Backbone as JSON Lines, residues from 0, in Angstrom:
{"i":0,"aa":"M","n":[-17.84,-11.48,-2.13],"ca":[-18.25,-10.42,-1.22],"c":[-18.68,-9.22,-2.07]}
{"i":1,"aa":"K","n":[-19.75,-8.58,-1.68],"ca":[-20.24,-7.41,-2.37],"c":[-19.23,-6.26,-2.2]}
{"i":2,"aa":"T","n":[-19.15,-5.4,-3.18],"ca":[-18.13,-4.35,-3.19],"c":[-18.19,-3.45,-1.96]}
{"i":3,"aa":"L","n":[-19.36,-2.93,-1.61],"ca":[-19.44,-2.03,-0.46],"c":[-19.1,-2.76,0.84]}
{"i":4,"aa":"N","n":[-19.5,-4.02,0.96],"ca":[-19.12,-4.81,2.14],"c":[-17.61,-5.01,2.2]}
{"i":5,"aa":"L","n":[-17.0,-5.24,1.06],"ca":[-15.54,-5.39,0.99],"c":[-14.87,-4.11,1.47]}
{"i":6,"aa":"I","n":[-15.34,-2.98,0.98],"ca":[-14.77,-1.68,1.37],"c":[-14.95,-1.45,2.86]}
{"i":7,"aa":"K","n":[-16.13,-1.7,3.37],"ca":[-16.42,-1.45,4.78],"c":[-15.7,-2.4,5.73]}
{"i":8,"aa":"S","n":[-15.37,-3.58,5.29],"ca":[-14.76,-4.56,6.19],"c":[-13.22,-4.58,6.13]}
{"i":9,"aa":"R","n":[-12.62,-3.86,5.2],"ca":[-11.16,-3.83,5.12],"c":[-10.59,-3.06,6.3]}
{"i":10,"aa":"R","n":[-9.57,-3.6,6.93],"ca":[-8.9,-2.97,8.06],"c":[-7.4,-3.11,7.91]}
{"i":11,"aa":"S","n":[-6.67,-2.22,8.58],"ca":[-5.22,-2.34,8.62],"c":[-4.85,-3.49,9.55]}
{"i":12,"aa":"I","n":[-4.01,-4.36,9.06],"ca":[-3.54,-5.52,9.81],"c":[-2.05,-5.32,10.09]}
{"i":13,"aa":"R","n":[-1.66,-5.47,11.34],"ca":[-0.28,-5.21,11.72],"c":[0.46,-6.44,12.26]}
{"i":14,"aa":"K","n":[-0.25,-7.53,12.41],"ca":[0.37,-8.78,12.88],"c":[0.02,-9.87,11.9]}
{"i":15,"aa":"F","n":[1.04,-10.62,11.49],"ca":[0.88,-11.61,10.43],"c":[1.35,-12.99,10.86]}
{"i":16,"aa":"K","n":[0.72,-14.0,10.27],"ca":[1.14,-15.38,10.46],"c":[2.42,-15.63,9.66]}
{"i":17,"aa":"K","n":[3.14,-16.65,10.05],"ca":[4.34,-17.06,9.31],"c":[3.91,-17.96,8.17]}
{"i":18,"aa":"A","n":[3.34,-17.36,7.15],"ca":[2.87,-18.11,5.98],"c":[3.19,-17.28,4.74]}
{"i":19,"aa":"G","n":[3.66,-17.97,3.72],"ca":[4.08,-17.28,2.51],"c":[2.95,-16.99,1.54]}
{"i":20,"aa":"I","n":[3.09,-15.86,0.85],"ca":[2.17,-15.48,-0.21],"c":[2.86,-15.85,-1.53]}
{"i":21,"aa":"S","n":[2.14,-16.51,-2.41],"ca":[2.73,-16.95,-3.68],"c":[3.08,-15.77,-4.57]}
{"i":22,"aa":"S","n":[4.06,-15.98,-5.44],"ca":[4.43,-14.93,-6.4],"c":[3.28,-14.64,-7.35]}
{"i":23,"aa":"K","n":[2.45,-15.63,-7.62],"ca":[1.27,-15.43,-8.47],"c":[0.3,-14.45,-7.81]}
{"i":24,"aa":"T","n":[0.09,-14.59,-6.51],"ca":[-0.79,-13.68,-5.78],"c":[-0.2,-12.27,-5.73]}
{"i":25,"aa":"V","n":[1.1,-12.16,-5.5],"ca":[1.75,-10.85,-5.49],"c":[1.58,-10.17,-6.85]}
{"i":26,"aa":"K","n":[1.74,-10.93,-7.91],"ca":[1.56,-10.37,-9.25],"c":[0.14,-9.85,-9.44]}
{"i":27,"aa":"K","n":[-0.85,-10.57,-8.93],"ca":[-2.25,-10.14,-9.04],"c":[-2.49,-8.86,-8.22]}
{"i":28,"aa":"I","n":[-1.84,-8.75,-7.07],"ca":[-1.96,-7.53,-6.25],"c":[-1.42,-6.34,-7.03]}
{"i":29,"aa":"L","n":[-0.25,-6.51,-7.64],"ca":[0.34,-5.43,-8.43],"c":[-0.53,-5.1,-9.64]}
{"i":30,"aa":"E","n":[-1.13,-6.12,-10.23],"ca":[-2.03,-5.91,-11.36],"c":[-3.25,-5.08,-10.94]}
{"i":31,"aa":"A","n":[-3.76,-5.33,-9.74],"ca":[-4.88,-4.53,-9.24],"c":[-4.48,-3.06,-9.15]}
{"i":32,"aa":"G","n":[-3.28,-2.8,-8.68],"ca":[-2.78,-1.43,-8.62],"c":[-2.58,-0.83,-9.99]}
{"i":33,"aa":"Q","n":[-2.07,-1.62,-10.89],"ca":[-1.8,-1.18,-12.26],"c":[-3.05,-0.65,-12.95]}
{"i":34,"aa":"W","n":[-4.21,-1.19,-12.6],"ca":[-5.46,-0.82,-13.27],"c":[-6.17,0.37,-12.63]}
{"i":35,"aa":"A","n":[-5.51,1.08,-11.73],"ca":[-6.1,2.29,-11.16],"c":[-6.15,3.38,-12.24]}
{"i":36,"aa":"P","n":[-7.08,4.33,-12.1],"ca":[-7.12,5.43,-13.05],"c":[-5.96,6.4,-12.81]}
{"i":37,"aa":"S","n":[-5.51,7.02,-13.9],"ca":[-4.49,8.07,-13.79],"c":[-4.71,9.08,-14.9]}
{"i":38,"aa":"G","n":[-4.38,10.32,-14.63],"ca":[-4.55,11.37,-15.62],"c":[-3.72,11.09,-16.86]}
{"i":39,"aa":"L","n":[-4.33,11.25,-18.01],"ca":[-3.7,10.95,-19.3],"c":[-3.2,9.52,-19.39]}
{"i":40,"aa":"N","n":[-3.69,8.65,-18.5],"ca":[-3.26,7.25,-18.44],"c":[-1.73,7.14,-18.34]}
{"i":41,"aa":"N","n":[-1.12,8.06,-17.58],"ca":[0.35,8.06,-17.47],"c":[0.88,7.0,-16.52]}
{"i":42,"aa":"Q","n":[0.01,6.42,-15.69],"ca":[0.4,5.34,-14.77],"c":[1.74,5.66,-14.07]}
{"i":43,"aa":"P","n":[1.73,6.66,-13.19],"ca":[2.98,7.17,-12.61],"c":[3.59,6.3,-11.51]}
{"i":44,"aa":"W","n":[2.96,5.19,-11.2],"ca":[3.43,4.33,-10.11],"c":[4.48,3.34,-10.58]}
{"i":45,"aa":"R","n":[5.35,3.0,-9.65],"ca":[6.32,1.93,-9.85],"c":[6.34,1.13,-8.55]}
{"i":46,"aa":"F","n":[6.6,-0.17,-8.65],"ca":[6.53,-1.05,-7.49],"c":[7.87,-1.75,-7.25]}
{"i":47,"aa":"L","n":[8.15,-1.99,-5.99],"ca":[9.28,-2.81,-5.6],"c":[8.78,-3.75,-4.51]}
{"i":48,"aa":"V","n":[8.97,-5.04,-4.71],"ca":[8.53,-6.05,-3.74],"c":[9.76,-6.54,-2.99]}
{"i":49,"aa":"L","n":[9.67,-6.49,-1.66],"ca":[10.78,-6.94,-0.81],"c":[10.34,-8.12,0.04]}
{"i":50,"aa":"E","n":[11.29,-8.99,0.31],"ca":[11.08,-10.08,1.24],"c":[12.39,-10.37,1.96]}
{"i":51,"aa":"E","n":[12.33,-11.13,3.0],"ca":[13.45,-11.59,3.8],"c":[14.42,-10.49,4.18]}
{"i":52,"aa":"Q","n":[15.73,-10.61,3.85],"ca":[16.73,-9.65,4.36],"c":[16.46,-8.22,3.93]}
{"i":53,"aa":"K","n":[16.04,-8.02,2.69],"ca":[15.76,-6.66,2.21],"c":[14.63,-6.04,3.02]}
{"i":54,"aa":"K","n":[13.65,-6.85,3.34],"ca":[12.5,-6.4,4.13],"c":[12.97,-5.99,5.52]}
{"i":55,"aa":"D","n":[13.81,-6.79,6.14],"ca":[14.3,-6.49,7.47],"c":[15.18,-5.25,7.48]}
{"i":56,"aa":"A","n":[15.95,-5.04,6.41],"ca":[16.79,-3.84,6.31],"c":[15.94,-2.59,6.23]}
{"i":57,"aa":"L","n":[14.8,-2.67,5.57],"ca":[13.88,-1.53,5.46],"c":[13.27,-1.17,6.81]}
{"i":58,"aa":"A","n":[13.09,-2.15,7.65],"ca":[12.4,-1.96,8.93],"c":[13.09,-0.92,9.82]}
{"i":59,"aa":"K","n":[14.37,-0.73,9.67],"ca":[15.09,0.21,10.55],"c":[14.72,1.67,10.28]}
{"i":60,"aa":"F","n":[13.98,1.92,9.21],"ca":[13.62,3.29,8.86],"c":[12.24,3.71,9.38]}
{"i":61,"aa":"T","n":[11.65,2.91,10.25],"ca":[10.33,3.26,10.79],"c":[10.17,2.82,12.23]}
{"i":62,"aa":"H","n":[9.34,3.54,12.96],"ca":[8.99,3.14,14.33],"c":[8.15,1.86,14.32]}
{"i":63,"aa":"Y","n":[7.57,1.55,13.17],"ca":[6.7,0.38,13.04],"c":[7.44,-0.81,12.41]}
{"i":64,"aa":"S","n":[8.68,-0.97,12.81],"ca":[9.52,-2.03,12.25],"c":[8.9,-3.41,12.44]}
{"i":65,"aa":"Y","n":[8.17,-3.61,13.54],"ca":[7.56,-4.92,13.8],"c":[6.56,-5.3,12.7]}
{"i":66,"aa":"V","n":[5.9,-4.29,12.11],"ca":[4.93,-4.57,11.05],"c":[5.68,-5.06,9.82]}
{"i":67,"aa":"I","n":[6.75,-4.39,9.47],"ca":[7.54,-4.78,8.29],"c":[8.19,-6.14,8.51]}
{"i":68,"aa":"K","n":[8.79,-6.33,9.65],"ca":[9.47,-7.61,9.93],"c":[8.49,-8.77,9.98]}
{"i":69,"aa":"G","n":[7.28,-8.53,10.45],"ca":[6.31,-9.6,10.59],"c":[5.59,-9.96,9.3]}
{"i":70,"aa":"A","n":[5.58,-9.04,8.35],"ca":[4.87,-9.27,7.08],"c":[5.63,-10.26,6.22]}
{"i":71,"aa":"D","n":[4.91,-10.96,5.37],"ca":[5.57,-11.87,4.43],"c":[6.24,-11.1,3.31]}
{"i":72,"aa":"K","n":[5.54,-10.11,2.78],"ca":[6.06,-9.3,1.67],"c":[5.82,-7.83,1.97]}
{"i":73,"aa":"I","n":[6.67,-7.01,1.38],"ca":[6.53,-5.56,1.45],"c":[6.46,-5.05,0.02]}
{"i":74,"aa":"I","n":[5.47,-4.21,-0.25],"ca":[5.38,-3.57,-1.56],"c":[5.62,-2.08,-1.35]}
{"i":75,"aa":"L","n":[6.66,-1.57,-1.98],"ca":[6.93,-0.15,-1.96],"c":[6.32,0.44,-3.22]}
{"i":76,"aa":"V","n":[5.65,1.57,-3.08],"ca":[5.01,2.24,-4.2],"c":[5.69,3.59,-4.39]}
{"i":77,"aa":"F","n":[6.16,3.81,-5.59],"ca":[6.89,5.02,-5.92],"c":[6.17,5.84,-6.98]}
{"i":78,"aa":"L","n":[6.39,7.15,-6.93],"ca":[6.04,8.03,-8.03],"c":[7.26,8.07,-8.94]}
{"i":79,"aa":"D","n":[7.06,7.78,-10.21],"ca":[8.14,7.9,-11.19],"c":[8.06,9.31,-11.77]}
{"i":80,"aa":"K","n":[8.98,10.17,-11.34],"ca":[8.95,11.57,-11.76],"c":[9.08,11.72,-13.28]}
{"i":81,"aa":"K","n":[9.7,10.75,-13.93],"ca":[9.83,10.81,-15.39],"c":[8.49,10.67,-16.09]}
{"i":82,"aa":"S","n":[7.55,9.97,-15.48],"ca":[6.24,9.79,-16.1],"c":[5.2,10.77,-15.57]}
{"i":83,"aa":"S","n":[5.6,11.6,-14.63],"ca":[4.67,12.55,-14.0],"c":[4.41,13.74,-14.91]}
{"i":84,"aa":"Y","n":[3.15,14.17,-14.94],"ca":[2.83,15.38,-15.69],"c":[2.15,16.42,-14.81]}
{"i":85,"aa":"N","n":[1.57,15.99,-13.69],"ca":[0.92,16.9,-12.76],"c":[0.98,16.24,-11.39]}
{"i":86,"aa":"L","n":[1.8,16.79,-10.51],"ca":[2.07,16.13,-9.22],"c":[0.79,15.84,-8.44]}
{"i":87,"aa":"E","n":[-0.09,16.8,-8.35],"ca":[-1.32,16.59,-7.57],"c":[-2.16,15.44,-8.14]}
{"i":88,"aa":"K","n":[-2.34,15.44,-9.45],"ca":[-3.13,14.37,-10.08],"c":[-2.42,13.03,-9.95]}
{"i":89,"aa":"D","n":[-1.1,13.05,-10.08],"ca":[-0.34,11.8,-9.99],"c":[-0.4,11.21,-8.58]}
{"i":90,"aa":"L","n":[-0.38,12.06,-7.56],"ca":[-0.49,11.56,-6.19],"c":[-1.87,10.98,-5.92]}
{"i":91,"aa":"M","n":[-2.91,11.6,-6.5],"ca":[-4.26,11.02,-6.36],"c":[-4.32,9.66,-7.07]}
{"i":92,"aa":"A","n":[-3.68,9.55,-8.22],"ca":[-3.66,8.28,-8.95],"c":[-2.95,7.21,-8.13]}
{"i":93,"aa":"I","n":[-1.86,7.58,-7.49],"ca":[-1.13,6.61,-6.67],"c":[-1.99,6.19,-5.47]}
{"i":94,"aa":"G","n":[-2.76,7.12,-4.91],"ca":[-3.7,6.75,-3.84],"c":[-4.72,5.74,-4.32]}
{"i":95,"aa":"A","n":[-5.24,5.95,-5.55],"ca":[-6.2,5.0,-6.13],"c":[-5.54,3.65,-6.37]}
{"i":96,"aa":"C","n":[-4.31,3.67,-6.81],"ca":[-3.54,2.44,-7.05],"c":[-3.41,1.65,-5.75]}
{"i":97,"aa":"I","n":[-3.06,2.35,-4.69],"ca":[-2.89,1.69,-3.39],"c":[-4.22,1.14,-2.89]}
{"i":98,"aa":"Q","n":[-5.28,1.91,-3.03],"ca":[-6.6,1.43,-2.6],"c":[-7.0,0.18,-3.38]}
{"i":99,"aa":"N","n":[-6.76,0.17,-4.69],"ca":[-7.05,-1.03,-5.48],"c":[-6.32,-2.24,-4.9]}
{"i":100,"aa":"M","n":[-5.04,-2.06,-4.59],"ca":[-4.25,-3.18,-4.05],"c":[-4.79,-3.61,-2.7]}
{"i":101,"aa":"L","n":[-5.1,-2.66,-1.83],"ca":[-5.62,-3.01,-0.5],"c":[-6.93,-3.78,-0.58]}
{"i":102,"aa":"L","n":[-7.8,-3.35,-1.48],"ca":[-9.08,-4.05,-1.62],"c":[-8.89,-5.44,-2.21]}
{"i":103,"aa":"Y","n":[-7.99,-5.58,-3.17],"ca":[-7.74,-6.9,-3.73],"c":[-7.14,-7.82,-2.66]}
{"i":104,"aa":"I","n":[-6.18,-7.29,-1.9],"ca":[-5.57,-8.07,-0.82],"c":[-6.65,-8.57,0.14]}
{"i":105,"aa":"H","n":[-7.54,-7.68,0.55],"ca":[-8.62,-8.06,1.46],"c":[-9.55,-9.09,0.83]}
{"i":106,"aa":"S","n":[-9.82,-8.95,-0.45],"ca":[-10.72,-9.89,-1.13],"c":[-10.15,-11.3,-1.17]}
{"i":107,"aa":"K","n":[-8.84,-11.43,-1.02],"ca":[-8.17,-12.73,-1.03],"c":[-7.87,-13.24,0.38]}
{"i":108,"aa":"N","n":[-8.55,-12.65,1.36],"ca":[-8.4,-13.04,2.77],"c":[-6.96,-12.88,3.28]}
{"i":109,"aa":"L","n":[-6.29,-11.89,2.75],"ca":[-4.97,-11.51,3.23],"c":[-5.12,-10.21,4.03]}
{"i":110,"aa":"G","n":[-4.09,-9.86,4.76],"ca":[-4.09,-8.62,5.52],"c":[-3.02,-7.7,5.0]}
{"i":111,"aa":"A","n":[-3.21,-6.4,5.24],"ca":[-2.23,-5.41,4.81],"c":[-2.28,-4.2,5.7]}
{"i":112,"aa":"C","n":[-1.16,-3.5,5.76],"ca":[-1.09,-2.23,6.46],"c":[-0.37,-1.24,5.56]}
{"i":113,"aa":"W","n":[-0.99,-0.09,5.34],"ca":[-0.42,0.99,4.55],"c":[0.4,1.83,5.52]}
{"i":114,"aa":"L","n":[1.71,1.8,5.38],"ca":[2.61,2.52,6.29],"c":[3.0,3.86,5.67]}
{"i":115,"aa":"G","n":[2.84,4.92,6.44],"ca":[3.17,6.25,5.94],"c":[4.28,6.93,6.71]}
{"i":116,"aa":"E","n":[4.47,6.59,7.97],"ca":[5.48,7.24,8.8],"c":[6.87,7.09,8.21]}
{"i":117,"aa":"I","n":[7.11,6.01,7.52],"ca":[8.42,5.75,6.91],"c":[8.78,6.79,5.85]}
{"i":118,"aa":"L","n":[7.78,7.49,5.33],"ca":[8.04,8.51,4.31],"c":[8.89,9.65,4.86]}
{"i":119,"aa":"N","n":[8.93,9.81,6.18],"ca":[9.79,10.83,6.79],"c":[11.27,10.55,6.53]}
{"i":120,"aa":"R","n":[11.57,9.33,6.12],"ca":[12.97,8.94,5.88],"c":[13.17,8.45,4.44]}
{"i":121,"aa":"R","n":[12.44,9.06,3.52],"ca":[12.5,8.69,2.1],"c":[13.93,8.64,1.56]}
{"i":122,"aa":"A","n":[14.68,9.67,1.83],"ca":[16.04,9.76,1.27],"c":[16.9,8.6,1.74]}
{"i":123,"aa":"E","n":[16.77,8.23,3.01],"ca":[17.55,7.12,3.54],"c":[17.12,5.79,2.94]}
{"i":124,"aa":"V","n":[15.82,5.62,2.75],"ca":[15.3,4.4,2.13],"c":[15.84,4.28,0.7]}
{"i":125,"aa":"K","n":[15.74,5.38,-0.04],"ca":[16.2,5.38,-1.44],"c":[17.68,5.02,-1.53]}
{"i":126,"aa":"K","n":[18.46,5.59,-0.64],"ca":[19.9,5.31,-0.63],"c":[20.18,3.85,-0.26]}
{"i":127,"aa":"A","n":[19.5,3.35,0.76],"ca":[19.71,1.97,1.21],"c":[19.34,0.96,0.13]}
{"i":128,"aa":"L","n":[18.32,1.3,-0.68],"ca":[17.87,0.38,-1.73],"c":[18.51,0.68,-3.08]}
{"i":129,"aa":"N","n":[19.37,1.72,-3.11],"ca":[20.09,2.09,-4.33],"c":[19.14,2.31,-5.51]}
{"i":130,"aa":"L","n":[18.2,3.23,-5.31],"ca":[17.16,3.46,-6.31],"c":[17.44,4.7,-7.15]}
{"i":131,"aa":"S","n":[16.84,4.73,-8.3],"ca":[16.96,5.85,-9.24],"c":[16.49,7.16,-8.62]}
{"i":132,"aa":"K","n":[17.12,8.25,-9.02],"ca":[16.71,9.57,-8.52],"c":[15.33,9.95,-9.0]}
{"i":133,"aa":"S","n":[14.85,9.32,-10.05],"ca":[13.53,9.66,-10.59],"c":[12.39,9.05,-9.77]}
{"i":134,"aa":"L","n":[12.71,8.2,-8.81],"ca":[11.67,7.55,-8.0],"c":[11.51,8.25,-6.65]}
{"i":135,"aa":"K","n":[10.26,8.5,-6.28],"ca":[9.95,9.1,-4.98],"c":[9.02,8.16,-4.23]}
{"i":136,"aa":"L","n":[9.46,7.69,-3.09],"ca":[8.66,6.77,-2.28],"c":[7.39,7.45,-1.81]}
{"i":137,"aa":"E","n":[6.24,6.81,-2.07],"ca":[4.94,7.37,-1.67],"c":[4.21,6.49,-0.67]}
{"i":138,"aa":"A","n":[4.52,5.2,-0.61],"ca":[3.82,4.32,0.34],"c":[4.56,3.0,0.48]}
{"i":139,"aa":"V","n":[4.33,2.38,1.62],"ca":[4.84,1.04,1.89],"c":[3.66,0.21,2.35]}
{"i":140,"aa":"L","n":[3.45,-0.93,1.71],"ca":[2.39,-1.85,2.11],"c":[3.03,-3.11,2.68]}
{"i":141,"aa":"A","n":[2.68,-3.44,3.9],"ca":[3.08,-4.71,4.52],"c":[1.93,-5.68,4.3]}
{"i":142,"aa":"I","n":[2.23,-6.86,3.75],"ca":[1.15,-7.82,3.46],"c":[1.49,-9.21,3.98]}
{"i":143,"aa":"G","n":[0.44,-9.94,4.3],"ca":[0.59,-11.31,4.76],"c":[-0.76,-11.85,5.2]}
{"i":144,"aa":"Y","n":[-0.73,-13.03,5.76],"ca":[-1.95,-13.63,6.31],"c":[-2.12,-13.09,7.72]}
{"i":145,"aa":"S","n":[-3.29,-12.57,8.01],"ca":[-3.55,-11.93,9.29],"c":[-3.43,-12.9,10.46]}
{"i":146,"aa":"A","n":[-2.77,-12.43,11.51],"ca":[-2.67,-13.19,12.76],"c":[-3.49,-12.52,13.86]}
{"i":147,"aa":"E","n":[-4.33,-11.58,13.46],"ca":[-5.17,-10.89,14.44],"c":[-6.55,-10.69,13.85]}
{"i":148,"aa":"P","n":[-7.56,-10.68,14.69],"ca":[-8.91,-10.42,14.17],"c":[-9.02,-8.96,13.74]}
{"i":149,"aa":"A","n":[-9.8,-8.72,12.71],"ca":[-10.03,-7.35,12.26],"c":[-10.79,-6.59,13.32]}
{"i":150,"aa":"K","n":[-10.35,-5.38,13.57],"ca":[-11.04,-4.54,14.54],"c":[-12.3,-3.96,13.92]}
{"i":151,"aa":"K","n":[-13.23,-3.63,14.77],"ca":[-14.47,-3.04,14.29],"c":[-14.18,-1.62,13.83]}
{"i":152,"aa":"G","n":[-14.67,-1.28,12.67],"ca":[-14.46,0.05,12.13],"c":[-15.57,1.01,12.53]}
{"i":153,"aa":"K","n":[-15.25,2.27,12.52],"ca":[-16.28,3.28,12.76],"c":[-15.96,4.48,11.88]}
{"i":154,"aa":"R","n":[-16.98,5.17,11.51],"ca":[-16.84,6.34,10.67],"c":[-17.75,7.44,11.19]}
{"i":155,"aa":"E","n":[-17.4,8.64,10.84],"ca":[-18.22,9.82,11.13],"c":[-19.56,9.63,10.43]}
{"i":156,"aa":"N","n":[-20.61,10.14,11.02],"ca":[-21.93,10.07,10.39],"c":[-21.87,10.78,9.04]}
{"i":157,"aa":"L","n":[-22.39,10.14,8.02],"ca":[-22.32,10.69,6.67],"c":[-22.94,12.08,6.57]}
{"i":158,"aa":"K","n":[-24.0,12.34,7.33],"ca":[-24.64,13.67,7.25],"c":[-23.67,14.77,7.72]}
{"i":159,"aa":"N","n":[-22.69,14.43,8.53],"ca":[-21.69,15.41,8.98],"c":[-20.58,15.64,7.96]}
{"i":160,"aa":"L","n":[-20.55,14.81,6.94],"ca":[-19.49,14.91,5.93],"c":[-19.98,15.54,4.63]}
{"i":161,"aa":"V","n":[-21.29,15.49,4.41],"ca":[-21.88,16.03,3.2],"c":[-22.11,17.53,3.4]}
{"i":162,"aa":"L","n":[-21.57,18.36,2.52],"ca":[-21.65,19.81,2.67],"c":[-23.04,20.36,2.38]}
{"i":163,"aa":"K","n":[-23.76,19.72,1.5],"ca":[-25.09,20.19,1.17],"c":[-25.95,18.97,0.88]}
{"i":164,"aa":"N","n":[-27.16,18.97,1.42],"ca":[-28.07,17.84,1.18],"c":[-28.38,17.71,-0.29]}
{"i":165,"aa":"F","n":[-28.6,16.5,-0.71],"ca":[-28.96,16.25,-2.11],"c":[-30.33,15.63,-2.18]}
């Protein structure tokens, strides 16, 4: 698939088939994230992959528990404060990391949903998973084989987004 078509056709998937994703595929997803750009190449992201009981335990921290419970795997993305040198730049790098993973997931005919509402309960998630104080939860990705058709996307007209004609 051509890159721009891949970008335009990616959608959030919230319902998944009961089919497993191989550990090899999960490793490749993480590798896609690993290769995102970061300031000073500090790579401030850290990943935690959850499945089965751990995944279900995480679900209680969001209104979208059905997405987490239905997914085959959950990837939590953290900012490692020990490797951070500029919070704003590091958060942009983590966004790029997540986008890389989402695009790779889509390129492999898998579905994913980037969950953000759960960040309102970061402290509870960190405590439940017994994580280091240096880690700050920045995103949760639910992944699996899609059980729903992708919805049609729409965007604002580009001329309304460009501040000055070129």
